[in-house]
C-alpha positions in Angstrom: 127.2 101.6 158.4 130.4 100.8 160.5 133.6 99.5 159.1 133.0 96.2 160.8 129.7 95.7 159.1 131.1 96.7 155.7 133.9 94.1 156.3 131.3 91.4 157.0 129.4 92.2 153.8 132.7 92.2 151.8 133.6 88.8 153.3 130.2 87.3 152.2 130.6 88.9 148.8 134.0 87.3 148.5 132.4 83.8 149.1 130.3 84.2 146.0 133.2 85.5 144.0 135.4 82.6 145.1 132.6 80.2 144.2 132.5 81.7 140.7 136.3 81.3 140.2 136.7 77.9 141.9 133.5 76.2 140.7 131.5 78.1 138.1 129.7 81.4 137.7 126.5 79.5 137.0 126.7 77.9 140.4 127.6 81.1 142.1 124.7 83.0 140.6 122.3 80.1 141.3 123.2 80.3 145.0 123.0 84.1 145.0 119.5 84.0 143.5 118.2 81.5 146.0 119.9 83.4 148.8 118.3 86.7 147.7 114.8 85.0 147.7 115.4 83.5 151.1 116.6 86.9 152.4 113.4 88.6 151.3 111.4 85.9 153.2 113.7 86.5 156.2 112.9 90.2 156.1 109.2 89.2 156.7 110.1 86.9 159.6 112.4 89.6 161.0 109.4 92.1 161.0 107.3 89.6 162.9 109.9 88.5 165.4 112.5 91.3 165.5 109.9 94.1 165.5 107.0 92.6 167.5 108.4 89.4 169.1 105.9 87.2 167.4 107.2 83.6 167.3 105.6 82.3 164.1 106.9 79.3 162.3 104.4 79.2 159.5 106.9 80.5 156.9 106.5 77.4 154.7 102.8 77.9 154.4 103.0 81.5 153.4 105.7 80.7 150.9 103.5 78.0 149.4 100.6 80.5 149.1 102.9 82.8 147.1 103.7 79.9 144.8 100.0 79.0 144.4 99.3 82.6 143.4 101.6 82.3 140.5 99.7 79.3 139.2 96.3 81.0 139.7 97.4 84.2 138.0 100.0 83.3 135.4 99.3 79.7 134.3 97.4 79.3 131.1 93.7 78.8 131.6 92.3 75.3 131.0 89.1 76.1 129.1 87.7 72.6 129.0 88.2 72.1 132.7 86.5 75.4 133.4 83.5 74.4 131.3 83.3 71.0 133.0 82.9 72.3 136.5 84.7 75.6 137.2 81.6 77.6 137.9 80.2 74.9 140.2 83.4 74.9 142.3 83.2 78.7 142.6 79.6 78.5 143.6 80.4 75.9 146.2 83.2 78.0 147.6 80.9 81.1 147.8 78.2 79.0 149.6 80.8 77.7 152.0 82.0 81.2 152.8 78.4 82.4 153.2 77.7 79.6 155.6 80.6 80.6 157.9 79.5 84.2 157.7 75.9 83.3 158.6 77.2 81.3 161.6 79.2 84.2 162.8 76.3 86.6 162.5 74.0 84.1 164.3 76.6 83.8 167.1 76.7 87.5 167.6 73.0 88.3 167.3 71.4 85.5 169.2 71.4 85.6 173.0 73.7 83.2 174.8 72.2 79.8 175.4 71.2 76.5 173.9 69.3 78.2 171.0 72.4 80.0 169.8 74.6 76.9 170.0 72.0 74.8 168.1 71.4 77.5 165.5 75.1 77.9 164.8 75.6 74.1 164.6 72.7 73.8 162.3 74.0 76.5 160.0 77.5 75.0 159.8 76.4 71.4 159.4 73.8 72.3 156.8 76.3 74.5 155.0 78.9 71.8 155.0 76.6 69.2 153.4 75.4 71.8 150.8 79.0 72.7 150.0 80.0 69.1 149.5 77.0 68.3 147.4 77.9 71.0 144.9 81.7 70.8 145.3 82.5 67.1 145.0 80.8 66.4 141.6 82.3 69.5 140.0 85.8 68.7 141.3 85.5 65.2 139.9 84.4 66.6 136.5 87.3 69.1 136.4 89.9 66.5 137.4 88.6 64.0 134.8 89.4 66.3 131.8 92.9 65.7 130.4 94.3 64.5 133.8 97.7 63.7 132.2 98.5 67.2 131.2 95.9 69.4 133.0 93.2 68.1 135.4 93.0 71.6 137.0 91.3 74.9 136.3 94.6 76.7 135.4 95.2 80.4 135.8 94.4 83.7 134.2 97.4 83.8 131.8 98.6 87.1 133.2 102.3 88.1 133.5 104.4 86.8 136.4 105.1 90.3 137.7 101.3 90.6 138.3 101.4 87.3 140.3 104.0 88.6 142.8 101.9 91.1 144.6 98.9 88.8 144.4 101.0 86.2 146.2 101.7 88.8 148.9 98.0 89.7 149.1 96.9 86.0 149.3 99.4 85.4 152.2 98.2 88.5 153.9 94.6 87.4 153.7 95.4 84.0 155.2 97.5 85.7 157.9 94.6 87.9 158.8 92.4 84.8 159.3 95.1 83.1 161.3 95.9 86.2 163.4 92.3 86.8 164.3 92.2 83.4 166.0 95.8 82.6 167.0 97.4 85.9 168.1 95.7 85.8 171.4 97.7 82.7 172.3 100.9 82.6 174.2 104.1 82.6 172.2 104.7 78.9 172.3 101.1 78.1 171.4 101.3 80.6 168.5 104.3 78.8 167.2 102.5 75.4 167.3 99.4 76.9 165.7 101.3 78.5 162.8 103.3 75.4 162.2 100.2 73.3 162.0 98.4 75.7 159.7 101.4 75.8 157.4 101.3 72.0 157.1 97.5 72.2 156.4 98.1 74.7 153.6 100.8 72.6 152.0 98.6 69.5 152.4 95.7 71.2 150.7 97.9 72.2 147.7 99.2 68.7 147.5 95.8 67.0 147.5 93.4 69.3 145.7 94.3 68.4 142.1 91.7 70.8 140.6 93.5 73.7 142.2 97.1 73.2 141.1 97.4 69.6 140.0 98.5 68.5 143.4 101.8 66.5 143.5 101.6 66.2 139.6 103.1 69.7 139.6 102.4 72.7 137.4 105.1 73.4 134.9 105.9 75.8 132.1 104.9 78.9 134.1 105.9 82.1 132.4 109.0 84.0 133.3 108.8 87.6 134.6 109.7 90.4 132.3 112.5 91.0 131.1 113.9 87.5 131.7 113.9 85.5 128.4 114.2 81.7 127.9 117.7 80.5 127.3 116.7 78.9 124.1 115.2 82.1 122.7 118.4 84.0 123.7 120.6 81.5 122.0 118.7 82.1 118.7 119.2 85.9 118.7 121.9 86.9 116.2 123.1 89.9 118.3 123.7 87.7 121.3 125.5 85.0 119.2 127.7 87.6 117.7 128.5 89.1 121.1 129.5 85.7 122.7 131.5 84.8 119.6 133.6 87.9 119.9 134.5 86.9 123.4 134.9 83.2 122.6 132.2 82.1 125.1 130.0 79.1 124.9 126.5 80.4 123.9 124.7 77.9 126.1 126.7 78.7 129.2 126.6 82.4 128.4 122.8 82.4 128.0 122.3 80.7 131.3 124.5 83.3 133.1 122.6 86.2 131.4 119.3 84.8 132.6 120.5 84.4 136.1 122.0 87.9 136.1 118.6 89.3 135.1 116.9 87.4 137.9 119.5 88.6 140.3 118.9 92.2 139.2 115.1 91.8 139.7 115.6 90.3 143.1 118.1 93.0 144.2 115.6 95.7 143.2 112.8 94.1 145.2 115.1 93.6 148.2 116.3 97.2 148.0 112.8 98.5 148.0 111.9 96.3 151.0 115.0 97.5 152.9 114.1 101.1 152.2 110.5 100.7 153.3 111.5 98.7 156.4 114.2 101.1 157.5 111.7 104.0 157.3 109.1 102.0 159.2 111.6 100.9 161.9 112.8 104.4 162.5 109.3 105.9 162.5 107.0 106.4 165.5 105.3 103.2 164.4 108.6 101.3 164.6 109.3 102.7 168.1 105.8 101.7 169.2 106.3 98.2 167.9 109.6 97.8 169.8 108.0 99.1 172.9 105.2 96.5 172.6 107.8 93.8 172.0 109.8 94.7 175.1 106.9 95.2 177.5 103.3 94.6 176.4 101.8 95.5 179.7 103.5 98.9 179.8 102.5 99.6 176.2 98.9 98.6 176.9 98.9 100.9 179.9 100.0 103.8 177.6 96.9 103.2 175.5 98.3 101.0 172.7 96.1 98.3 171.2 98.6 95.4 171.5 96.5 92.8 169.8 95.7 95.0 166.8 99.3 96.0 166.3 100.4 92.3 166.5 97.8 91.5 163.9 99.1 94.4 161.7 102.8 93.3 161.8 101.9 89.7 161.4 100.0 90.5 158.2 102.8 92.7 156.8 105.5 90.1 157.5 103.4 87.3 156.0 102.8 89.4 152.9 106.5 89.8 152.3 107.0 86.0 152.7 104.2 85.3 150.2 105.8 87.8 147.8 109.1 85.9 148.1 107.3 82.6 147.5 105.8 83.9 144.3 109.1 85.1 143.1 110.7 81.7 143.8 108.0 79.9 141.8 108.4 82.2 138.9 112.1 81.7 138.8 111.8 77.9 138.9 109.0 78.0 136.3 107.0 75.3 138.2 105.0 74.7 141.4 106.2 71.6 143.1 104.3 71.1 146.4 106.6 68.2 147.4 109.5 70.6 147.7 107.9 72.6 150.5 109.7 71.3 153.5 110.0 73.0 156.9 113.8 72.6 156.9 114.3 74.8 153.9 111.3 77.2 154.1 111.1 77.7 157.9 114.1 76.5 159.8 116.6 77.9 157.3 114.9 81.3 157.3 114.9 81.5 161.1 118.6 80.6 161.1 119.2 83.6 158.7 117.4 86.0 161.1 119.1 84.7 164.2 122.6 84.6 162.7 122.3 88.1 161.1 120.7 89.8 164.1 116.9 90.0 164.7 115.5 93.4 164.8 118.1 94.8 162.4 117.3 94.8 158.7 120.9 94.9 157.5 121.7 92.1 159.9 118.9 90.0 158.3 120.4 90.7 154.8 123.8 89.6 156.0 122.5 86.5 157.6 120.4 85.6 154.6 123.3 85.9 152.1 125.8 84.1 154.4 123.5 81.2 155.5 122.1 81.0 151.9 125.7 80.5 150.6 126.5 77.9 153.3 123.3 76.0 152.7 123.8 75.6 149.0 127.6 75.6 148.7 128.1 72.8 151.2 126.0 70.6 148.9 128.9 70.5 146.4 131.7 71.1 148.9 130.5 68.3 151.2 131.8 65.3 149.3 135.2 67.0 148.8 135.5 67.8 152.5 134.5 64.3 153.5 137.0 62.9 151.0 139.8 64.8 152.7 138.6 63.8 156.2 138.5 60.1 155.3 141.6 60.1 153.1 143.7 58.4 155.8 141.1 55.8 156.8 141.4 52.3 155.4 138.7 51.1 153.0 135.8 49.6 155.0 132.3 50.0 156.4 133.3 53.1 158.4 134.8 55.0 155.5 131.9 54.1 153.2 129.4 55.2 155.8 131.2 58.6 156.3 131.5 59.2 152.5 127.8 58.3 152.0 126.8 60.7 154.8 128.5 63.7 153.0 125.1 65.2 152.1 124.3 65.6 155.8 127.2 68.0 156.2 124.7 70.7 155.2 122.7 70.2 158.4 125.8 69.9 160.5 127.2 73.2 159.1 124.0 75.1 159.8 123.9 73.7 163.4 127.5 74.6 164.0 127.2 78.1 162.6 124.1 78.7 164.7 125.7 77.5 167.9 128.9 79.6 167.3 126.9 82.7 166.7 124.7 82.1 169.7 127.8 81.5 171.9 130.0 84.4 170.7 127.5 86.9 169.3 124.1 86.0 170.9 122.4 89.1 169.4 123.6 88.2 165.8 126.5 89.4 163.6 124.9 92.9 163.3 122.8 93.3 166.4 119.9 95.7 166.8 121.0 99.1 168.0 
């Protein structure tokens, strides 16, 4: 790595250190953890766009699938809800999948014509009504059991670390289904399709209470090993003796220790992803993907299956995004579908990739840490900045409006940074070699 790149990383690290000294270490570590999670998701987007040129804006949907996996795997099982209609819901889902499979088989086996069209339509319509006839009453029965505190099937009660790869696998499975239908589209249509599908995924999570309580949220999700609860840490004699020797506040110290443990876990995961992605990028597979990205016609003429490789890289990138979404839900300890907004889970990730340098793994890491700090630090710096800007203005409607708009400085900052980078370093801060 060149001296310039090392200087850029050192400058970003200095931002987090200054935040710790000038504000608080709790705030600095909180920003760092969210930035690390966003960076991991950005690595998945960089694989799709930087390696293969796939313009997918379905990041929010794959992140939400990762969060859903934590609920399905790590949440405590709601036995009464399962007994009320859990098996019926599973049966309905299986019948629905079999109906779709039967329609596909009929479409492939029957000769082209009216008979094939009518047969497929009959299978799908009949399967739909059968699915709803079994699904609806069982859903109503599940949601009627203890709706104030449950109302859903719950999970398997397994550790959170198990849920992280499941989140990646769930996102990969959905990416396969999307890719089989949407990767043949032109780049702009692919973006529209993935954006719409991401909204559909979030809408399903919000409205299907039997699955993850919808907008009622699922709370008290277990933390990953070895991260303890702050309350448990504050009751350990060894920890209390340690903080007493240093004269620290036990509550603040326990929060910092927990965030440091999260940061350590996230850095380990990010390091493993960087190692794997660097090896992939510099392998024959990586050179092939860049060749397909730069000229699909020439790559296809050399015998490369472009559509298959696009599907492959789309699945891999989505799996990484789903993995990051599962990690974020484990850290927050709750699944809140209302928080899945395109600004934070799609646009912000894309800004990280563009600012850092698409096609370069280290550039994506730099962009993730820098833009992550800007996005969260401006939240508490904004009111102070606006106070200085409006200090010379007389009291009135204009000053009140500007002070009240301080929260929007976050969006202004991202826009300005993006424009500056595109103007003076259009290939990113650390461009692809």
